[in-house]
N, C-alpha and C positions, 0 to 999 in steps of 0.2 A: 858293871853288869848288874842288872836288877834282878833280885830273887823274889818271885811271886808266890806267896802261899796259895795253895790250891783253891781255897774258898774265895780268894779275892780275884782269881783269874777272869771269871765272867764279868765282874765289875770293871776290871781293867779294860777288857774289850769294849764294854759299853761306853767308855770314856773316849774311845778313839773315833775320829770322824769316819774312818773306813767301815766300821762296824755299827755306827750309830743307827742306821735304818733298821737293823735287825732287832735292836734292843728297844726301839721306840714304838714297836707294834703292840705293846702291852701283852706280850706273849712270854711263855717260858721256853727256855732252851731244853731240848730233850737230852742233850748231853750234859752231864754234870761236871763238877770239877775233876772227878776221877778220870772221866773220858778225855777231858781236855789235856790231861797230863800223861796220857799213855805214851810210852816211848816209841811211837810210830811216826813215820815220816808224814803221813797225811791223816788228818782227822776231819770228819765231816759232821757238822752240827746243823740240825734243822730246827726252825721255830714254827710254831703253829698258834693260830688264834682263831676264834670263832668268826666265821664269815670272811676270812682273809686268806689269800693265797700263801701257801707255805713258802718260806724263804730259806735259802741255804747259804751257809758261809763255809768255805773251805779254808782251813788254816794250815799253813806249812810251818811245822815246828821242828827245830833241831834241838833236841833235849840232850843235855850232858849232865854229868854228875860232878860237882865240884869237890874240893877237899873236905868240905864240911858234910858231904853226903847228901846235900839238898840238890834238887833238880833245878836247873836254870835254863832259860830259853836264850839261845844265841841268835836265832833268826826267826822271824815271823812275817808272813805275808798273806794277803788275801787273794783269792783268784776270782776273776781274771786280772784285777788291778794289782800293782805292786804295793808294798808297804809304803805309806806316805812319808815323805821327807820331813825333817824337823821344821823346815820353813813353812810347809803346808799345814803343820799343826798349830802355828802361831795364830792367835785370835785376830779376826778381821773385824773392823768397826762396822756395826750396824745398829739401827735403833733398837731392835728387839734384844740384842745381846748386851748392849751397854746400859740401857735405861729401862726400868719397869714401866708398865702402863701407868699414866697419870690421869687423875680425874680433875677436870676443870671445875672450879668453884667460883661463881660470879661474885664480884665485890659487894660487900654489904655495908661498907663505910666509905666516906669520901664523896667527892663530886660525881664520880662515875656511877655510884650506886643510886643516884637520884634520876639518872637518865632512863628512858625506855629500854627494855631489854634488847630491842633490835639495834639500838644505837651504841650499846656497850662495846661490841667488838671494834667499831670504828674509833671510839674514844681510846680504847686500849692500843689500837694500831698506831695512833699518833702520840701515844704515851702521855695522855693528859694526867694520868695518875703518877707520873714520874717527871716532874717539870725541870729537873736539874739540867737536862740537855738544852732546854730552851734558855735557861739562864746562861749557860756556857756560850751559847750562840749570841746572846744579847749583850754580854759584858764588853766584848771588843767594840761593838757599836757605840756603847756609852763612852769607852775610853777615847775613841777617835773624836767623838762629838765634843767632849770636854777639852781635849787637846787642841782641836781646831777652832774652838770658839774665840779665843783671843786673837787668832790670826785673821778672822773674818773682818771685812771692812764695810761698814763699821763693826765693832766688836758685837758678837751675838748677844742678845738680851737673855735673861734667865727664862722668859716665856718661850723664846725661840728654841733654846736648848731643851727645855722640858717637852715641847711639842714634838721636836725631832726624835727625842728619846722614846716618847710614847709611840710614835709610828714605827720606830725600830723594834720595839717590843712586840707589836702586833705582827710585824714581818717575821721576827724570829720565831714566834709561836707557830705561824703558818708554815714557814719553810722548814722548821725542824720537824713538824709533822709530816710534810711531804718527803723529807729525807728518810724518816723512819719507815714510811710506807715503801719507798724505793728499795731500802735496805732489806726489808722483809720479803719483798718480791724476789729479789736476787737470792736470798737465803732460804727460800721456802723448803728446799730439800736438805739444808744443813741444820736449820733451827731444831727439828725434831731430835737431832743427835746431841744437843746440848741441854743440860739440866735446866739452866736459867731461861732458855728461850723456847722450850718445846711446847709451851702452852700459849704462845703468841697466836693472835687470831688467824693468820694465814696458815701457820704451822699446824694448828689443830683443826683447820678447815672450817672455821666459823665464818670466814670471808673467802670467797673464791678469788683467784688471781685476776679474773676479768673485772670483778667489782672493785677490787683494790686498785686496779689500773685506772678505772674511771674516777674513783675517789681521789687518787693522786693527781690526775689531770685537773680536777676541780680545784684542789689546793694550789697547784701551780698558777692557775688563772687568778686566784685570789691574791697570791703573792705578787703577781704582776700588777694587779690593781693597787696594791699597797706601794709598790715601787714607783708607780706613776704619780703618786702624790708628792714625791720629792722633785727637786729641780731636774730638768731634762738630762743634764750630764750624769746624774745618778744612774739613769737607765743604762748608759754605755759602760759605766763602771760595774754595774750589778749583773748584767747578763752573762759575762764570762764565768761567774761563779756557778751557774747552772751546769756547766760542763763538768765541774768537780763533784757535784752532788751525786751523780750516778756512778762515779768511778771508785768510791771507797769500797763498796761490796766486792767489786771486781778485784781490787788491790789485795783483799784478804786471800785471794786464790793464787796470786802470782808473786807476791813479795812478802818478806818477813817484816816489812815496815809499813803496813797500811795506816798506822797512826800518823805517819807523816802526811799522807794524802788527806786524812781527816783533819789534820791541823791546817792545811792549806784551805780547806773548805770552811771550817768553823771560824777561822780567823779573818775571813774576808771583810767582816764588818769593821775591822781595824783601819780600813781605807775608806769606808763609805761615809763616815762622819764628816770628812773634809768636803766632798762635793755636795753633801746635804746642806752645808752652810755656805755654799757657793765659793768654796776655796778649791781652786783647780790645782791638783797636785802635779799635773804635767806642766803647768805654767809658773809654779812657785817652787823654787829650790828648797826653801825651808820646809814647806809642807811636804814635798816629795821625800826628803830625808826623814822627817818625823814620821810620816805614814809608813815608810819602808821599815824603819826601826821598830815601830809599834807592831806592825804586822809580824815581823820576825819574832818579837817577844811573845805574841799571842800564839804563834805556831809552836814555840817551845812549850808554852803552858799547856796547850792542847795535847801534845805528845806526852807530857808528864802525867796529867791526870788520867788520860786514857790508858796509859801503861799500867797504872794502878788498877783501873777498872778491868783491864784485860786479865789481870791475875785471878779474877773470880772464875774464869773459864779455862784456865790453862790445861786441866786434865781432859775436859771434853773437847777442847779445840785440837789437842794433839791426836785424840782418837778419831776425830772427824776430818782431820787434814786441813784445818783452818790455820792460816799463818798469822802470827802477831809478833810484835817486838818483845812482848812478855815471855813468849816461848823461846825466842831466839836468844835472849839474854837473861834467862830466869835465874842464873847463878850470880849475876852481878848487877841486878836491877837497881839497887840503891845507889850504886856508883853512877849509873846512867841518869837516874832521877836527880842526883846532885848536880851533874853537868848540865842537865836541862834547866834546872832552877837557876844556876849561874848565868846561863844564856838568856833566860827570860828577864832576869833583873838587869843584866848588862845592856840588852837591847832597849829595855824600858828607860834606863838612864840616858842612853844615846838619844832617844826621842825627846827627853827633857832638855838635854843640852841643845838640841837642834832648835827648839822653840824658846830658848833662853829662859827656862823655868827657874823658879826660885826655890828657897829651902823648904817651903811647904810641900812641894811636889817630891823632892828627894827624900825628905823625912817621912812624909805621909805615904806616898805611893811606893817608892823603892824600899824604904825601911820596913813598912808593913809586909811587903812581899817577901823580903828576906826572912823576917820572923815567922810568918805563917808557913812558908815553904819548908824552912828548916825544921819546924815543929812537926809538920806532916811527914816528912821523910824519916825523921827520927822515930815518930810514934807508930806509923802504919806497920801492921804485921801482914805481910803479903800472903802468908799462908792461911789467913783468916778472912773468909769471904765477907763476913759481917763488918769487920773493921775496914776492909777495902771499900765496901759500899758506903760506909759512914763518911769516910774522907772524900770520896767522889761526890756524894750528895751535898755535903756541907762545905767542901773546899771552894766551890764557886762563890759562896758568900764570904768565907773567911779571907781568901786571897783577893778575889775580885772586888769584894766590898771595900777592902783596905785601899786597893789601888784607886777605886772610884772616889773615895773620900779625899784622898790626896789630890787627885785631879780637880775635884770640885772646889777644894780649898784654894788651890792655885788659881783656878778661874775666877773665883770671887775676889781673891786678893788683887788680881790684875784689873778686874772690873771696877773695884772701888779704889784703885790707886794706892794700895797699901805698900807697894814696893817703891823705893826711891830709885829712879834711873837717871843717870847723867846723860849729857848730850852725846858723848862718844858711843854709849851703848845703843842709843836710839839710831844714830847714824850707821852704826855697824849692822843693826838689824835691817835697816832700809836697804843698805847696799847688798845684803844677802838676798833680799827679795827681788832685787833688780837683776840678779844674775840669770 
């Protein structure tokens, strides 16, 4: 039972939602602490303020005297409504109660600062100032291109590989921007509740939803134009990925594992390098196994790095009702990260075995992935937003760059015949292709 000093009793009332309207009229209560603690069954207090209608609060007090001689309140209610239950006193998430008003400051450095002011919101919408997402979308395309190059007939030349990778980068830039715009359209009511996202262009109303929708449609048309530059079969492999682009924001509302949906989307490029070099994964058993394993590896990688990324928003996400794997498993995150890293490297090794890769791949790609992922999981401090952001921003180059160098070295070794292969290995490879 709580004992309230008489001077604190009006302040206590002002903290209750039931009596908040009375105390927020910038008025004084006519009844002081003495009146409030009179041992009567009913006490009536009225408030007055200049130019406002008087308000009255009727308080039902049951006052008793304890062993110490101090007065205590055993029951209190307001009329006509009953005293609120403890559950109704619990804080409810809202933008005003969780986050103070923020002032947007236009960028003064970087590429976006050079753009006209009317263009800045659109550049921010597609995250031109934060290119890490583009790199994460681009690297699976590079992996699959380098893995598929030795399987092409004839083997793809360095110029072909470079041109395909260049087109993939353009496509990643455009489609990542479209994905960000779609995400922000879905989350326009949730972003203001999260510290990191409340100043995004749509959330701060710098871009209307209608204009954002038109802009997104334009990006999708540009992405289609890029896709049409590849062989025709790429079109049929690429179109299904569009179905996944719009599902990630929805997944955050219905499942604790939206990162899995994001992984399926961002890793789609792990299959696109094969048809881009005219290697049909549906007609080639080796290519199908390699593409499937590489795709699974990239899905694991996406979940891993986005789980670290999601830890920057765990408090705001919990208040806003946004679901994520970081919230669901916040007490054993590093164990899950370790399992994801093992899955990533394991599937990557399977892809190498499928294409009969040599030691350069296993040492360069798989070895560097083990070293970089282990270091990241050991070093990252999940409670520190700055450290989480550093590893997310740089992890694409540390891990993705190492895998790329290993694949590039493997491709060049096979291109220039640095590996000695006997007739049995050649015949075995041919028989697998004929299956």
